[in-house]
LUMZA-287493 format. One record per residue (C-alpha): residue number from 1; residue in three letters; x, y, z. Coordinates in steps of 0.1 Angstrom, whole numbers. Example, Ala and Ser with C-alpha at 12.3 -4.5 7.8 and 13.67 -1.06 7.14 Angstrom:
BEGIN
 pos code    px    py    pz
   1  ALA   123   -45    78
   2  SER   137   -11    71
//
This chain:
BEGIN
 pos code    px    py    pz
   1  MET  -117    34  -265
   2  THR   -80    32  -261
   3  ALA   -71    45  -230
   4  LEU   -95    28  -208
   5  LYS   -78    -4  -232
   6  ARG   -43    -2  -214
   7  ILE   -64    11  -181
   8  ASP   -79   -27  -182
   9  GLU   -47   -44  -201
  10  ALA   -27   -28  -171
  11  LEU   -45   -41  -143
  12  PHE   -63   -72  -157
  13  GLY   -38   -76  -183
  14  PHE   -20  -116  -174
  15  GLY    16  -122  -171
  16  SER    37  -147  -153
  17  PRO    29  -156  -121
  18  VAL    63  -157  -105
  19  THR    59  -127   -85
  20  LEU    22  -140   -70
  21  GLY    41  -173   -56
  22  LEU    73  -148   -45
  23  ILE    45  -126   -28
  24  ARG    33  -162   -13
  25  ILE    63  -181     2
  26  LEU    73  -143    19
  27  THR    35  -137    38
  28  ALA    34  -169    49
  29  SER    65  -176    56
  30  LEU    65  -145    74
  31  ALA    27  -151    91
  32  LEU    50  -182   100
  33  VAL    72  -165   126
  34  ASN    47  -144   138
  35  PHE    24  -170   158
  36  LEU    53  -192   160
  37  LEU    68  -157   186
  38  ILE    38  -153   196
  39  ALA    28  -191   206
  40  LEU    64  -185   236
  41  ASP    32  -166   256
  42  PHE     2  -181   241
  43  ASP   -12  -185   276
  44  ALA   -14  -151   284
  45  TRP   -28  -137   241
  46  PHE   -53  -161   240
  47  THR   -63  -185   276
  48  GLU   -90  -172   301
  49  ARG   -56  -170   322
  50  GLY   -44  -143   303
  51  PHE   -46  -108   301
  52  TYR   -71  -113   278
  53  PRO  -103  -133   282
  54  ALA  -125  -143   253
  55  TRP  -152  -117   264
  56  PHE  -125   -90   259
  57  ALA  -126   -97   220
  58  GLU  -160   -96   223
  59  ARG  -161   -62   238
  60  TRP  -132   -46   216
  61  ALA  -157   -52   184
  62  GLU  -187   -38   203
  63  GLY  -208   -55   184
  64  ILE  -201   -48   155
  65  PRO  -200   -86   134
  66  ARG  -164  -100   125
  67  LEU  -153  -129   114
  68  ASN  -140  -151   141
  69  LEU  -139  -190   147
  70  LEU  -131  -185   182
  71  SER  -164  -160   195
  72  GLY  -166  -173   231
  73  VAL  -140  -206   231
  74  THR  -130  -207   261
  75  ASP  -111  -239   262
  76  PRO   -77  -236   252
  77  GLY   -76  -267   244
  78  LEU   -97  -261   217
  79  THR   -77  -224   208
  80  ALA   -42  -247   210
  81  THR   -58  -269   188
  82  LEU   -67  -240   156
  83  TYR   -34  -219   166
  84  VAL   -18  -254   154
  85  LEU   -29  -252   127
  86  LEU   -25  -221   117
  87  LEU     7  -233   119
  88  VAL     1  -256    97
  89  ALA   -15  -238    72
  90  CYS    12  -214    72
  91  LEU    41  -234    65
  92  LEU    16  -265    36
  93  THR    16  -218    21
  94  THR    49  -212    20
  95  LEU    60  -248     8
  96  GLY    25  -239   -20
  97  LEU    16  -276    -8
  98  TRP   -21  -279   -15
  99  THR   -17  -238   -21
 100  ARG   -56  -230   -26
 101  VAL   -71  -248     7
 102  ALA   -37  -244    25
 103  SER   -37  -204    18
 104  VAL   -75  -203    31
 105  ALA   -74  -217    62
 106  MET   -51  -194    69
 107  PHE   -64  -160    60
 108  VAL   -91  -173    87
 109  LEU   -73  -182   110
 110  MET   -52  -157   106
 111  VAL   -78  -135   110
 112  SER   -97  -154   137
 113  PHE   -69  -151   161
 114  HIS   -67  -111   150
 115  HIS   -96  -109   163
 116  ARG   -95  -129   199
 117  THR   -65  -104   207
 118  PRO   -64   -73   187
 119  ASP   -46   -53   213
 120  VAL   -15   -75   205
 121  LEU    -7   -62   167
 122  HIS     8   -35   154
 123  SER    -1   -19   117
 124  GLY    27   -46   102
 125  ASP    -3   -75   114
 126  THR   -30   -57    97
 127  LEU    -8   -56    68
 128  LEU     4   -92    64
 129  ARG   -40   -94    72
 130  ALA   -42   -84    39
 131  MET   -18  -103    19
 132  ALA   -27  -131    31
 133  PHE   -62  -124    19
 134  ILE   -46  -115   -17
 135  VAL   -23  -149   -16
 136  MET   -59  -164    -3
 137  VAL   -78  -155   -41
 138  ALA   -44  -152   -63
 139  PRO   -34  -180   -80
 140  SER    -3  -184   -59
 141  GLY     3  -212   -62
 142  ALA    13  -213  -101
 143  ALA    53  -212   -92
 144  LEU    73  -209   -70
 145  SER    58  -248   -57
 146  LEU    57  -277   -47
 147  ASP    20  -280   -66
 148  ARG    38  -269   -97
 149  VAL    66  -298   -93
 150  ILE    38  -320   -87
 151  GLY    25  -310  -118
 152  LEU    52  -315  -136
 153  TRP    56  -352  -126
 154  ARG    29  -364  -133
 155  GLY    25  -342  -171
 156  THR    -2  -319  -160
 157  ALA    15  -288  -159
 158  PRO    33  -266  -187
 159  ALA    73  -267  -183
 160  GLU    63  -231  -180
 161  PRO    40  -215  -160
 162  ALA    14  -210  -179
 163  PRO     5  -167  -179
 164  VAL   -24  -155  -154
 165  SER   -40  -129  -144
 166  LEU   -24  -106  -128
 167  TRP   -46   -82  -105
 168  PRO   -43   -96   -74
 169  GLN    -4   -82   -78
 170  ARG   -21   -50   -92
 171  LEU   -38   -58   -55
 172  ALA   -13   -59   -35
 173  GLN     9   -32   -54
 174  PHE   -24    -6   -43
 175  GLN   -25   -18    -7
 176  VAL     8   -10    -5
 177  ALA     4    24   -22
 178  ILE   -32    31     4
 179  VAL    -8    17    33
 180  TYR    18    47    28
 181  PHE    -2    72    11
 182  THR   -26    73    47
 183  THR     4    71    69
 184  VAL    16   110    53
 185  TRP   -20   124    49
 186  HIS   -30   109    93
 187  LYS    13   121    99
 188  TRP     5   160    84
 189  TYR   -24   166   104
 190  GLY     4   159   136
 191  PRO    15   194   140
 192  ALA    45   168   155
 193  TRP    52   163   113
 194  ARG    47   198   109
 195  ASP    71   210   125
 196  GLY    98   182   121
 197  THR    99   174   154
 198  ALA    83   140   151
 199  THR   112   116   147
 200  TRP   124   124   187
 201  TYR    92   120   204
 202  VAL    96    79   190
 203  PRO   130    73   208
 204  GLN   112    89   240
 205  LEU    97    60   240
 206  HIS   125    38   260
 207  GLU   102     5   260
 208  PHE   108    -3   222
 209  ASP   149     1   222
 210  ARG   172   -24   211
 211  PHE   198   -12   190
 212  PRO   222    24   203
 213  VAL   226    52   182
 214  PRO   248    84   178
 215  ALA   232   111   201
 216  PHE   233   133   175
 217  VAL   205   113   157
 218  ASP   180   132   185
 219  GLN   191   166   182
 220  THR   186   189   159
 221  PRO   184   194   128
 222  PHE   189   160   122
 223  VAL   159   153   138
 224  GLN   137   177   105
 225  ILE   156   156    84
 226  THR   144   127    90
 227  THR   112   135   103
 228  TYR   103   156    69
 229  GLY   125   122    52
 230  THR   102   103    64
 231  LEU    66   122    45
 232  LEU    86   121    14
 233  VAL   103    87    12
 234  GLU    64    73    25
 235  LEU    50    97     0
 236  ALA    68    83   -24
 237  LEU    65    47   -20
 238  ALA    21    55   -23
 239  THR    29    76   -51
 240  LEU    63    74   -77
 241  VAL    64    41   -69
 242  PHE    50    33   -99
 243  ALA    71    56  -123
 244  ARG    97    31  -137
 245  PRO   120    46  -138
 246  LEU   122    54  -105
 247  ARG   107    23   -90
 248  LYS   138     9   -80
 249  TRP   153    46   -59
 250  VAL   123    48   -41
 251  LEU   121    10   -31
 252  LEU   151    12   -24
 253  ALA   145    42     2
 254  GLY   114    24    16
 255  VAL   142    -8    27
 256  LEU   169    18    41
 257  LEU   139    38    66
 258  HIS   128     5    74
 259  ALA   162   -12    79
 260  GLY   167    27    99
 261  ILE   128    17   121
 262  GLU   138   -26   127
 263  TYR   179   -17   141
 264  ARG   164    17   165
 265  PHE   134    -1   176
 266  ASN   125   -38   186
 267  ILE    87   -37   165
 268  PRO    89   -76   160
 269  LEU    89   -88   121
 270  PHE    73   -49   114
 271  GLY   101   -41    90
 272  TRP   102   -77    69
 273  ILE    66   -74    65
 274  MET    65   -38    52
 275  VAL    94   -43    32
 276  SER    86   -79    14
 277  THR    57   -66    -2
 278  TYR    80   -43   -26
 279  VAL    82   -75   -46
 280  ALA    48   -63   -58
 281  PHE    60   -37   -81
 282  TYR    84   -62  -105
 283  SER    67   -82  -128
 284  GLY    71  -121  -126
 285  GLU    93  -117  -160
 286  GLU   116   -90  -138
 287  VAL   119  -114  -108
 288  ALA   125  -148  -133
 289  ALA   153  -124  -155
 290  TRP   167  -120  -122
 291  TRP   166  -148  -106
 292  ARG   183  -165  -136
 293  ARG   210  -139  -134
 294  LEU   221  -148  -101
 295  ALA   217  -184  -107
 296  ALA   251  -181  -138
 297  ARG   268  -158  -108
 298  ALA   262  -186   -84
 299  PRO   297  -203   -71
 300  GLY   299  -245   -68
 301  ARG   306  -276  -103
 302  LYS   283  -284  -119
 303  VAL   268  -316  -116
 304  VAL   253  -346  -148
 305  ALA   233  -370  -136
 306  LEU   234  -401  -156
 307  SER   205  -429  -166
 308  SER   208  -460  -165
 309  LYS   220  -482  -200
 310  GLY   188  -483  -220
 311  LEU   168  -458  -194
 312  ALA   161  -425  -199
 313  TRP   148  -396  -180
 314  GLN   109  -395  -182
 315  PRO    97  -360  -197
 316  GLY    71  -353  -169
 317  PRO    95  -361  -135
 318  LEU   125  -351  -151
 319  ARG   106  -314  -154
 320  ALA   103  -314  -122
 321  LEU   135  -322  -106
 322  GLN   146  -293  -131
 323  ALA   123  -269  -116
 324  LEU   137  -281   -78
 325  ASP   177  -275   -89
 326  ALA   168  -236   -93
 327  PHE   204  -228   -92
 328  ASP   210  -247  -125
 329  LYS   236  -269  -110
 330  VAL   227  -305  -122
 331  GLU   220  -319  -159
 332  TYR   201  -345  -167
 333  ARG   215  -372  -192
 334  ARG   214  -410  -206
 335  GLY   241  -432  -198
 336  GLU   255  -455  -212
 337  THR   268  -474  -188
 338  PRO   246  -502  -163
 339  GLY   232  -483  -136
 340  MET   226  -449  -120
 341  SER   257  -431  -117
 342  ALA   266  -395  -114
 343  GLN   302  -375  -121
 344  THR   311  -338  -123
 345  GLU   321  -316  -150
 346  ASP   357  -328  -153
 347  GLY   348  -364  -149
 348  ALA   355  -375  -114
 349  PRO   323  -404  -102
 350  ALA   301  -389   -80
 351  ASP   278  -397   -54
 352  LEU   242  -396   -81
 353  ALA   214  -386   -49
 354  ARG   239  -364   -25
 355  ALA   253  -343   -53
 356  THR   222  -338   -73
 357  LEU   203  -334   -39
 358  ALA   230  -308   -30
 359  ARG   221  -289   -61
 360  SER   187  -290   -59
 361  PRO   177  -261   -37
 362  GLY   139  -268   -48
 363  ALA   139  -299   -25
 364  TRP   162  -295     2
 365  ALA   137  -298    29
 366  LEU   144  -342    27
 367  TRP   179  -336    33
 368  LEU   155  -348    65
 369  VAL   138  -383    47
 370  PRO   176  -390    26
 371  PRO   158  -426     9
 372  LEU   132  -402    -7
 373  TRP   148  -385   -31
 374  ALA   166  -417   -39
 375  ARG   138  -428   -53
 376  LEU   128  -399   -73
 377  LEU   152  -401   -91
 378  ARG   153  -433  -101
 379  ASP   113  -430  -104
 380  ALA   123  -404  -123
 381  CYS   149  -432  -145
 382  GLY   127  -458  -143
 383  GLN   146  -474  -124
 384  PRO   140  -502  -101
 385  ASN   137  -494   -61
 386  GLU   168  -516   -51
 387  LYS   193  -502   -71
 388  PRO   218  -483   -53
 389  LEU   226  -450   -64
 390  VAL   262  -444   -54
 391  ALA   289  -438   -81
 392  ASP   316  -475   -83
 393  PRO   349  -458   -72
 394  ASP   363  -488   -94
 395  ARG   346  -477  -120
 396  ALA   359  -455  -148
 397  PRO   335  -426  -151
 398  ALA   310  -425  -176
 399  ARG   320  -411  -215
 400  VAL   300  -385  -214
 401  PRO   276  -379  -251
//
């Protein structure tokens, strides 16, 4: 029973949702870039004027029912509309805004377009689709999301993300391991992989050429090294990656493997997609601790944001502002002078809105609408919106208590 309890805890235990939030960001952002790249040839891939008319998807499926909102659709306007909705869903999922609805829309539309034109896909696209499913069923908006920031602002979200069931993260780990295991399994049945010559044949497909490599790379014994080395690394990514003492080195080997493929061969986003899944092997606590160490080393001076005299930062909005300050470069304090203001660590006056926004990476998108950040600061402090948020250079710097 003890062993079964440990297995149950390993598969269905609770922990930090930070890693799931990071998986959401990586998966959705790569999906967005991927579909933006494909959009450059939209007519060629998704209209009746192109290489793949609608009937092709039906023939390719061979009568097997598939999730495909575009089944039988020949109107390019409708197809383009759904494509735009897919891009919007990917963007919203990346930001973590209306995460559940956006992630469901992203998955359903991604599957539909994959089934609409299956021949443009590579294995990275297939893994991306599987990861999109995991993002959809996971509590992926519980951390690193605008949904959480809004919840903090309204006071409905806890100061620290609540622990969540980690079975979706385990599912992601197993998915990645299965990808690599089946890859090794199928390769080993190929004579070229067993005799150590497989990596010689791949570069002969010159339509995939990207950057040149030295001639010795395609000669003996380097071909044998890369052939058997590929098999060993992929097998390790399917097995040894679960051993914590070896995890870092196995994943590093995987990064180097895909970096080499990405450098030499033009397989759009394949390496990026594969490597992005590696984060699933780290717990949310590990990711958060790593980020805190990185933030402590981030360059730049801190700035102190001061409220107007007699007003205090509201607890919920303050936590939301601090959540956007990923590098911990802003300190929010109660001020002692009329009007909101800001100053650097050495006491020099600073522009409150500009200084705090520049140090809050989670809000950088608001550079497009600068007044919005100033309004958020006022609302967070209960300050009337018509008052300016610029430090008065003629006034002595406010003393920080």
